[in-house]
Kinemage of the C-alpha trace (Angstrom):
@kinemage 1
@onewidth
@group {chain A} dominant
@subgroup {mainchain}
@vectorlist {calphas} color= white
{ca met a 1} P 50.815 89.275 65.045
{ca thr a 2} L 53.862 90.900 63.542
{ca ala a 3} L 54.314 94.647 63.357
{ca gly a 4} L 51.267 96.279 61.888
{ca gly a 5} L 48.918 93.573 63.178
{ca gly a 6} L 47.005 93.166 59.896
{ca ala a 7} L 46.138 89.929 58.149
{ca asp a 8} L 48.819 90.424 55.494
{ca ala a 9} L 51.451 91.013 58.190
{ca ala a 10} L 50.936 87.671 59.939
{ca ala a 11} L 53.722 85.216 59.224
{ca val a 12} L 52.437 81.650 58.751
{ca gly a 13} L 54.498 78.527 59.280
{ca val a 14} L 53.295 75.132 58.046
{ca val a 15} L 54.212 71.914 59.888
{ca val a 16} L 53.881 68.584 58.064
{ca leu a 17} L 54.832 65.242 59.609
{ca thr a 18} L 55.536 62.221 57.431
{ca met a 19} L 56.582 58.605 57.766
{ca gly a 20} L 58.079 58.673 54.275
{ca asp a 21} L 55.496 56.434 52.600
{ca arg a 22} L 53.384 59.099 50.872
{ca glu a 23} L 55.792 60.938 48.599
{ca ala a 24} L 53.280 61.646 45.803
{ca glu a 25} L 50.617 62.847 48.266
{ca leu a 26} L 53.174 64.968 50.134
{ca arg a 27} L 54.292 66.657 46.929
{ca ala a 28} L 50.676 67.419 46.005
{ca leu a 29} L 50.075 68.946 49.434
{ca leu a 30} L 53.218 71.091 49.223
{ca his a 31} L 52.178 72.303 45.784
{ca ser a 32} L 48.745 73.300 47.129
{ca val a 33} L 50.409 75.250 49.965
{ca ala a 34} L 52.828 76.957 47.571
{ca ser a 35} L 49.858 77.968 45.382
{ca gln a 36} L 48.151 79.925 48.166
{ca glu a 37} L 47.354 83.610 47.700
{ca gly a 38} L 49.356 86.314 49.434
{ca glu a 39} L 52.661 86.116 51.248
{ca ala a 40} L 54.187 82.661 51.090
{ca ala a 41} L 54.056 80.493 54.189
{ca arg a 42} L 57.249 78.950 55.542
{ca ile a 43} L 57.009 75.148 55.310
{ca val a 44} L 58.876 72.556 57.358
{ca val a 45} L 58.487 68.820 56.708
{ca leu a 46} L 59.614 66.478 59.469
{ca gly a 47} L 60.483 62.846 58.802
{ca gln a 48} L 59.481 60.698 61.769
{ca gly a 49} L 62.569 58.514 62.010
{ca val a 50} L 62.846 58.222 58.213
{ca lys a 51} L 64.981 59.725 55.471
{ca leu a 52} L 63.078 62.315 53.464
{ca pro a 53} L 62.994 62.364 49.667
{ca pro a 54} L 64.121 65.468 47.762
{ca leu a 55} L 61.420 68.123 48.141
{ca pro a 56} L 60.687 71.383 46.310
{ca asp a 57} L 62.930 74.410 46.792
{ca gly a 58} L 61.917 76.537 49.740
{ca val a 59} L 60.680 73.602 51.819
{ca ala a 60} L 62.732 73.051 54.965
{ca thr a 61} L 63.314 69.454 55.998
{ca val a 62} L 64.090 67.920 59.385
{ca glu a 63} L 64.861 64.220 59.792
{ca leu a 64} L 64.014 63.243 63.348
{ca pro a 65} L 66.111 60.379 64.764
{ca glu a 66} L 62.980 58.413 65.700
{ca asn a 67} L 59.207 58.499 65.479
{ca leu a 68} L 58.223 60.933 68.238
{ca gly a 69} L 54.496 60.419 67.725
{ca ile a 70} L 52.088 63.052 66.495
{ca pro a 71} L 52.343 65.550 69.389
{ca gly a 72} L 56.089 65.052 69.769
{ca gly a 73} L 56.648 65.583 66.048
{ca arg a 74} L 54.506 68.713 66.057
{ca asn a 75} L 56.462 70.045 69.004
{ca ala a 76} L 59.653 69.574 66.990
{ca gly a 77} L 58.073 71.448 64.071
{ca val a 78} L 57.001 74.328 66.296
{ca arg a 79} L 60.501 74.541 67.793
{ca trp a 80} L 62.020 74.680 64.303
{ca leu a 81} L 59.679 77.476 63.239
{ca arg a 82} L 60.343 79.437 66.423
{ca glu a 83} L 64.103 79.127 66.040
{ca his a 84} L 64.341 79.791 62.301
{ca cys a 85} L 61.561 82.136 61.243
{ca gly a 86} L 59.523 83.492 64.134
{ca val a 87} L 56.014 82.901 62.779
{ca asp a 88} L 52.740 84.246 64.222
{ca ile a 89} L 50.531 81.334 63.116
{ca val a 90} L 51.308 77.603 63.015
{ca leu a 91} L 49.341 75.668 60.384
{ca val a 92} L 49.420 71.876 60.808
{ca leu a 93} L 48.452 69.676 57.852
{ca asp a 94} L 48.369 65.911 57.249
{ca asp a 95} L 50.903 64.769 54.667
{ca asp a 96} L 48.207 63.073 52.555
{ca gly a 97} L 45.873 66.079 52.580
{ca leu a 98} L 45.406 68.808 49.979
{ca leu a 99} L 44.206 72.414 50.086
{ca pro a 100} L 41.713 72.638 47.187
{ca arg a 101} L 41.199 76.393 47.602
{ca ala a 102} L 43.929 78.969 46.998
{ca asp a 103} L 42.559 81.387 49.601
{ca ser a 104} L 42.820 79.118 52.668
{ca val a 105} L 45.945 80.682 54.179
{ca arg a 106} L 44.574 84.178 53.530
{ca leu a 107} L 41.332 83.268 55.323
{ca val a 108} L 43.317 81.916 58.261
{ca arg a 109} L 45.277 85.160 58.505
{ca glu a 110} L 42.066 87.173 58.359
{ca ala a 111} L 40.379 85.062 61.028
{ca phe a 112} L 43.150 85.685 63.541
{ca ala a 113} L 43.442 89.362 62.635
{ca glu a 114} L 39.700 89.961 63.104
{ca asn a 115} L 39.430 88.233 66.508
{ca pro a 116} L 42.301 88.804 68.954
{ca arg a 117} L 40.891 86.129 71.317
{ca leu a 118} L 40.843 83.447 68.628
{ca gly a 119} L 43.435 80.828 69.537
{ca val a 120} L 42.739 77.878 67.219
{ca val a 121} L 41.043 77.478 63.841
{ca ser a 122} L 39.830 74.018 62.841
{ca phe a 123} L 39.436 73.168 59.152
{ca arg a 124} L 36.702 71.065 57.586
{ca ile a 125} L 38.039 67.739 56.290
{ca val a 126} L 36.352 66.268 53.219
{ca asp a 127} L 37.004 63.025 51.366
{ca glu a 128} L 37.422 62.473 47.639
{ca glu a 129} L 33.646 62.818 47.156
{ca gly a 130} L 33.400 66.025 49.171
{ca arg a 131} L 31.865 64.345 52.213
{ca thr a 132} L 32.854 64.912 55.821
{ca gln a 133} L 32.996 61.924 58.142
{ca arg a 134} L 31.033 62.278 61.351
{ca arg a 135} L 34.179 61.904 63.461
{ca his a 136} L 35.701 64.897 61.666
{ca val a 137} L 33.093 67.352 62.952
{ca pro a 138} L 34.235 68.645 66.363
{ca arg a 139} L 30.720 68.797 67.798
{ca leu a 140} L 28.525 66.200 69.472
{ca gly a 141} L 26.748 64.001 66.977
{ca gly a 142} L 28.766 65.330 64.048
{ca ala a 143} L 26.065 67.937 63.493
{ca asp a 144} L 26.051 69.696 60.083
{ca pro a 145} L 29.656 69.825 58.855
{ca ala a 146} L 28.769 72.838 56.680
{ca gln a 147} L 28.028 74.988 59.740
{ca ser a 148} L 30.876 77.067 61.160
{ca gly a 149} L 31.009 78.155 64.778
{ca pro a 150} L 32.752 77.984 68.157
{ca val a 151} L 33.764 74.519 69.388
{ca thr a 152} L 35.639 72.947 72.294
{ca thr a 153} L 38.230 70.955 70.323
{ca tyr a 154} L 39.697 70.831 66.823
{ca leu a 155} L 40.801 68.471 64.066
{ca gly a 156} L 44.396 67.324 64.182
{ca gly a 157} L 44.726 66.808 60.433
{ca ala a 158} L 44.155 70.460 59.551
{ca his a 159} L 44.255 73.315 62.018
{ca ala a 160} L 45.950 76.626 62.720
{ca ile a 161} L 47.123 77.889 66.109
{ca arg a 162} L 48.264 81.330 67.147
{ca met a 163} L 51.893 80.947 68.234
{ca ser a 164} L 51.284 83.070 71.325
{ca val a 165} L 48.757 80.452 72.515
{ca ile a 166} L 51.447 77.753 72.362
{ca asp a 167} L 53.805 80.093 74.202
{ca gln a 168} L 51.189 80.607 76.926
{ca val a 169} L 49.669 77.145 77.485
{ca gly a 170} L 52.633 74.971 76.547
{ca ala a 171} L 53.514 72.282 74.031
{ca phe a 172} L 51.442 69.381 72.775
{ca pro a 173} L 51.483 66.403 75.198
{ca ala a 174} L 54.287 64.269 73.757
{ca glu a 175} L 53.495 61.459 76.225
{ca phe a 176} L 50.174 60.847 74.425
{ca phe a 177} L 52.072 59.825 71.239
{ca tyr a 178} L 48.802 59.439 69.331
{ca ala a 179} L 45.119 60.136 70.169
{ca his a 180} L 43.437 63.018 72.008
{ca glu a 181} L 46.472 65.311 71.957
{ca glu a 182} L 44.294 67.948 70.273
{ca thr a 183} L 41.698 67.815 73.051
{ca asp a 184} L 44.407 68.133 75.694
{ca phe a 185} L 45.723 71.285 74.029
{ca ala a 186} L 42.221 72.627 73.348
{ca trp a 187} L 41.175 72.319 76.995
{ca arg a 188} L 44.266 74.220 78.100
{ca ala a 189} L 43.617 76.945 75.542
{ca leu a 190} L 39.963 77.279 76.576
{ca asp a 191} L 40.935 77.459 80.247
{ca ala a 192} L 43.352 80.279 79.390
{ca gly a 193} L 40.483 82.225 77.829
{ca trp a 194} L 41.125 81.548 74.149
{ca glu a 195} L 38.450 80.695 71.574
{ca ile a 196} L 38.368 77.806 69.085
{ca asp a 197} L 36.467 78.104 65.799
{ca tyr a 198} L 35.444 75.417 63.335
{ca arg a 199} L 35.446 76.915 59.833
{ca ala a 200} L 33.520 75.010 57.174
{ca asp a 201} L 34.942 77.269 54.440
{ca leu a 202} L 38.505 76.193 55.256
{ca val a 203} L 38.803 72.801 53.589
{ca leu a 204} L 41.398 70.059 53.573
{ca arg a 205} L 40.734 67.257 51.102
{ca his a 206} L 41.852 63.969 52.623
{ca pro a 207} L 41.369 60.305 51.639
{ca arg a 208} L 38.550 58.642 53.536
{ca thr a 209} L 40.055 56.604 56.357
{ca glu a 210} L 39.094 54.928 59.619
{ca ala a 211} L 40.784 55.795 62.900
{ca thr a 212} L 41.098 52.088 63.674
{ca arg a 213} L 43.685 51.723 60.890
{ca his a 214} L 46.341 52.667 63.466
{ca ala a 215} L 47.642 49.624 65.335
{ca ala a 216} L 47.719 51.504 68.644
{ca tyr a 217} L 44.280 53.104 68.224
{ca tyr a 218} L 42.328 51.245 70.902
{ca arg a 219} L 45.057 51.127 73.552
{ca asn a 220} L 46.115 54.756 73.122
{ca thr a 221} L 42.510 55.958 73.032
{ca gly a 222} L 41.724 54.215 76.318
{ca arg a 223} L 44.911 55.366 78.034
{ca asn a 224} L 44.827 58.949 76.819
{ca arg a 225} L 41.175 59.445 77.818
{ca val a 226} L 42.211 58.681 81.384
{ca trp a 227} L 45.263 60.920 81.209
{ca leu a 228} L 43.155 63.721 79.757
{ca ala a 229} L 40.713 63.542 82.675
{ca lys a 230} L 43.418 63.194 85.329
{ca arg a 231} L 45.354 66.157 83.946
{ca his a 232} L 42.547 68.643 83.380
{ca leu a 233} L 39.185 67.897 85.003
{ca pro a 234} L 38.018 68.928 88.466
{ca ala a 235} L 38.251 65.830 90.677
{ca val a 236} L 34.490 65.300 90.934
{ca leu a 237} L 34.180 65.129 87.114
{ca val a 238} L 36.961 62.589 86.523
{ca pro a 239} L 34.911 59.437 87.324
{ca val a 240} L 31.887 60.820 85.454
{ca tyr a 241} L 33.931 61.471 82.329
{ca leu a 242} L 35.617 58.065 82.422
{ca ala a 243} L 32.364 56.197 83.097
{ca thr a 244} L 30.709 57.987 80.178
{ca trp a 245} L 33.489 57.049 77.771
{ca ala a 246} L 33.681 53.460 79.000
{ca ala a 247} L 29.945 53.040 78.450
{ca tyr a 248} L 30.158 54.664 75.013
{ca thr a 249} L 33.066 52.437 73.967
{ca val a 250} L 31.268 49.243 74.980
{ca ala a 251} L 28.076 50.420 73.250
{ca gln a 252} L 30.016 50.860 69.990
{ca arg a 253} L 30.688 47.100 70.056
{ca pro a 254} L 34.294 47.157 68.863
{ca pro a 255} L 35.961 43.855 67.932
{ca leu a 256} L 36.868 41.770 70.972
{ca gln a 257} L 40.612 42.295 70.524
{ca gly a 258} L 40.037 46.024 70.164
{ca leu a 259} L 37.949 46.117 73.324
{ca arg a 260} L 40.638 44.225 75.229
{ca ser a 261} L 43.250 46.702 74.015
{ca trp a 262} L 41.030 49.630 75.017
{ca trp a 263} L 40.592 48.299 78.554
{ca ala a 264} L 44.326 47.596 78.782
{ca gly a 265} L 45.001 51.204 77.842
{ca phe a 266} L 42.308 52.447 80.233
{ca phe a 267} L 43.891 50.694 83.209
{ca glu a 268} L 47.357 51.755 82.095
{ca gly a 269} L 46.122 55.346 82.219
{ca ile a 270} L 44.826 54.823 85.760
{ca arg a 271} L 48.034 53.117 86.882
{ca val a 272} L 50.609 55.357 85.151
{ca pro a 273} L 50.746 59.094 85.970
{ca cys a 274} L 50.932 61.722 83.242
{ca pro a 275} L 51.673 65.020 84.990
{ca pro a 276} L 51.132 67.861 85.380
{ca arg a 277} L 47.669 67.963 86.929
{ca arg a 278} L 46.136 71.400 86.392
{ca pro a 279} L 42.342 71.179 86.747
{ca met a 280} L 40.397 73.603 84.601
{ca arg a 281} L 38.320 76.289 86.279
{ca trp a 282} L 34.611 75.719 86.810
{ca arg a 283} L 34.093 78.775 84.631
{ca thr a 284} L 35.661 76.801 81.775
{ca val a 285} L 33.429 73.800 82.505
{ca trp a 286} L 30.389 76.069 82.244
{ca arg a 287} L 31.691 77.716 79.092
{ca met a 288} L 32.179 74.326 77.420
{ca thr a 289} L 28.675 73.315 78.527
{ca arg a 290} L 27.214 76.419 76.902
{ca leu a 291} L 29.116 75.562 73.716
{ca gly a 292} L 27.306 72.215 73.646
{ca arg a 293} L 29.990 69.876 74.947
{ca pro a 294} L 30.382 69.711 78.730
{ca pro a 295} L 33.643 67.957 79.671
{ca val a 296} L 31.901 64.779 80.780
{ca ile a 297} L 30.939 63.670 77.238
């Protein structure tokens, strides 16, 4: 935290990536951020290979020369914040989301101030009817989205990270482009001794969507699962993890073309390296097991 260490002293930077096709939604999100209680957060919007529209005063804009993918774009946002304003907390929000409560940024500041080992805070994502999709609860089985608590990963569409955690464990894995970049970062943070909390009282309202809407969903999911295991799991757990996810994917009965793409990505992940390999400690494996999600599921 900044000098003084209190919640009010923590400087918050907000990173928003956009492809330029959601101008009305982006403006609504920026308004909800600007309406937050307390000291204003510094906002940077990054266009992923697109020209950005005029945005409200006080919002910094960066037009990236190409689409760097989700982790690559976030890395660019973090670099901009580090170079231009030196924030303590990085808040990442989807460009079509909205903060319905005006105290969200204050609660984020308080969470980090109260727990010096807290590295990541995951928001609760709700749709237009106030419901949370099962895949948006970072616990096995999507158990009770209204229950806060420690978890082993976080939601990419709405989360906050202590900048010192990024400084310690490194950037988001740009090679992943899309899918599982949050889990890669979360595993590194957990292995470094940081905690991750899911907070049901921190809400991002977001249109109900399906992950399969992305053209690269199946291929990237298959590939990045393999890269995740090869980068971070003890060797004996790698085949267990991959066998579990292969069985789960087949059991979900995706469309035939989707299944073919998933297997193509899976074998690409086996064939193509994605360094560095830094296996987590067995202590971290046990810690994740006690939190309800051993790194084989």
